[in-house]
N, C-alpha and C positions, 0 to 999 in steps of 0.2 A: 822912706819906709812906708808911708801912707800910699804913695804912688804904686809901690810894688804890690801892696795888698789889694788895691783896686784892680790892678791888672790880673791878679790871681783869681779874684771873684768873677771877673768878666769871662775868663777862660773857662771856669767851671760851669757858668751859666750856659755858655755856647755848647759845651759838651753834653749837658743834660738835655738841651733842646734837640741835639742831633740823635741821641739815644731814643728819645720818644718817637721821632720820625721813623726810625728803622723798625720799631716794634709794631707800628701800624701797618707797614708794608708786608711783613712776614706772617704767614698763616699760623694759627694756634695749633696746639697738639690735638685738640678735639676735632678741628676742621680737617687736619691731615688724616685722622683715623676714620672719619666718616666718608671721605671721598671714595675709597674702593667699594664701600657698601652701596652707595648710590649708583656707581657704574655697573655693578653686578645685577642689581635689581632692574635697571633699564634693559640690560641684555636679556634677562629672563623674560621680561614682558614682551620684548620683540620676538623672541623665539616662540612664545605661545601663540601669538597672533599671526605669525608668518608661517607656522608649520602647516604643511599640506596633509599630514597623516591624520590628524584629528582636529579639524576646525571646531570652534565653539558652537557653531550652528548645525553641526552634523552629529547624529547619533549612530554609532557603529555597533552592529549586532552580529555575533558569530553563531552560525548554525550549520547543520549538515545538509547536503543536497539529498533529496529523496525522490522516489518515483511512486506513483500510485499503486502499481502492480508489483508486488514483491512478496512472495510467499514460500513457505516450506511445503514441498509436495510430499505427502505422507502416504503410507500403505493403507488401503481401504479394507484389506483382509490379510490373514496370515498366509505365508507361503515361502518358497525358496526362490531366490533370484536366479532365473535361468539365463538371462542375457542382459547386458548393458548396451544400450544403443546410443547414448549421448554422454559425453564426458564434460568435465569442467572446462568452461570457456567456449562451449559450442553455442552457436546461435540457432534457436529453434523457433518454429512457427506454432501457432495454437493447434493442439491435437497431435503434435509430433511425438512418436513413441520414444520414451526415455529408457524404459526397462521393461522386461517381461518376466513375470513370475511363472513357475511351473504350473501348467494348466491341464495336464494329461487326465487327471481324475475328473476334473470338472467337465472336460470335453466328452469323456465317456458317459458321465451322468446326463449330460445334455442330449446326447444322441439317444440314450434310453428313454428320456422324457419325450423326445420327438416321436419315437416309435410308438410309445404309449398313446400319444395324442392322435397319431394316424389310425391306430387300432380303434380307439373310441369313436373317432369320426366315421370310420367304416361301419361300426356297430350302430351308430345313430342313423345312418342311411338305411340300414337293414330294418330298423324299427319303423322308420318313416314309410318304407315300402310296404311293410306289413300293415301299417295303419291304413294305407290306401285300400288294401284288400279288405280289411275289416269294415271300412267305411262303405265299400261297395256291397259287402254282404248285408250290412244293416239296411241299406237302401232297398236291396232286393227283398229282404224280409218284410219291410214295410209294404211293398207291393203285394206280396203273397198274403200278408195278413189282411190287406184291404179286400182281396178276392176270397177271403175265408178259406185259404188253402193251408195255412199253418195256425197253430194255436198261439195265444198271446204270450205264453211262456217262451216260445222260440223267438218271438220278436224281442222280448226283454233280454233274452240271452245274447242276441246279436248286438243289441244296444250297449249292454254293459261291457261286452268284449271290446267293442270299438272305443268306448271311453277309457277302459283299462289300458289300452294300447297308447292312448294319448298321454296318460300319466307316465308310462314307461319311456316315452319319447322325451318328456320333460326331465325325467331322472337322468337319462343318458346325456342329454344336452348339458345339464349341470356338471356331470362328470367330465365332459369335454372342456367346459370352461375352466374347471379346476386343473385339468391336465395342461391347458394352455398357460395358466398362471404359474404353474410349477416350471414349465418350460421357460417362461419369461424370467422367472427368478434366477434360474440357472444361467441364463444369458447375461443377466446383470452381474452375477458373481464371476462369470468368465470375463466380462468386460473389466472388472476390477483387477484382474491379473495383468492388464495392460496399463502400465504407468505412463501417462501422457502429459505433455506440457499444457497447463491451463490457459496460457496466452503466449503470444509471441514475445521473445526476449532472449536473455542470456542465461545459460546454466552457470550460476556463480559457484556452486559447490555440489559435490557428490559425496553422499555419506555411506553408500553401500558398495559391495563388490559381488561379482558372480559367485553363486554357490552359497551366499549368506542366507540364513533363515531370518525372516522378519515377522514381526507381529503387527497386528492392527494398530494404526496411529504412529508407527515408527517413521522417523524422518528418512527420506530417500534422496531428495534433491532440494536445492535452493535455487529457485528460478526468479529472476528479476527482469523487469522491463528496462530498456535503455533510455526511455524518455516518455513523456516530457519531463525534464528535470524541474524539480520544485524545491522550495525552501519554506519551512514553517517556523515562525518566530513570534515572540510576544513583544508588545509595546506598552509603555505606561498609558493609563487611561486618558491622559490629556491629549494623546494623539488621535482619539476617536473622531474629533471634529475636523482633523486635518488629513485623515487617510481616506482614500476612496478607491473603488475598483477601477482598474485601468491605469493607475498611477505607476510611473516608471521609476525604478530605483537602481542606482549603480550597484554592481556586485563585483567583488574582487576575491582573489585567492592568494594567500601568502606564498604558496608553492608555484603559482603561475603569475608572477608579477607583471609579465609583459602582456597578458590578456586582460581586456576590459569587456565586461558584459553588463547586461541590464536584465532585470526581472520585472514582470508586470504583476501587480496585485490582482488576484483573481477571487479572493475570498477574505472577508473581514468578519470576525465574530460579532454577532449582533448584541452580545452581552459582555459585561465586564466581570472578570473572575474576582469575586469579593475577597478571596483569601490573599491574592497577590496584587489586586488593583491593576490588572493588565488586560489587554485584549489580544486575541490570537489572530495572526495574519498569515495567509498563504499566498505566495508569489510564485510565478512560473517564468522560467528562463525563456527569453525571446532571442531570435537570431541564431547564429552558429554557436555550437556548444564548445568548440575548440577541444582542449584537453580535459575539460570538466567531466567527471564521472560520478555516478551515484555513490553516496557515502563520504565524499570529500567535504572538508570543512571550508566554508566560505564566509565572507563578511559582506553584510548588506549595509549600505549607507543611507540612513533615513534623515531627511531634513528635520531639524529640531524646531518645533513651533516657538515663536517668540512671545 
């Protein structure tokens, strides 16, 4: 009986030792639960550092492409559009006629003003010729008076007549100047009926049609230059020590993923905007423009200072 009990106790002791060894080799429930979390965190870290879209040391800024010359061409006087010479999409040079307002009345007024100017000019020549005659009469009267052949009153009469004619010449000359200014004013008004492109570029929009009545300051066309393409953006003030003119920055467009471009910094604001704590930067596209067009949204990649 005692031998049997000893054998039973020995077997139980061996089983207990075997159970303890298995527990050490098997992972706990907490260890099993934490394993997926560690794996996911490692994958997320690798994705952040390996991603080429937004590296930690690059600041990406989205802004529109602009051009320096881009204006609405407006009417400088009222009138009726008599002719449209350029439509949307047309490429024009500086001074190209875009539209013509009805100018018949102004043309008639200008011709009348020119006729008046010619008349006054002829009148001035007549007064000048008469002045020469009166001047000669005064000189002759001086000689006759010296020889005691005429009275002093006749000499004074010849003198005042010559002087009076000089004042008439001055009056007519001022009338001529006024007529010329009126003529020039009408020429300017006539010039305003010719709607012309202020610079070379592209007619982006046309707002009027033939026969339409327009008032002063009404929009007629939108003309934009095609280049150079520029982009204006702001940077945090910490970039002021790391940005300089001539710096090259990569530029991309989400709609033109295959095209790679660069812009050169041409202007940096000398002051920091106190309300936003930023500086303004202007950069210009260099090299071929490809499919880039004014108004497109692009992304500038700026190295982030460490």
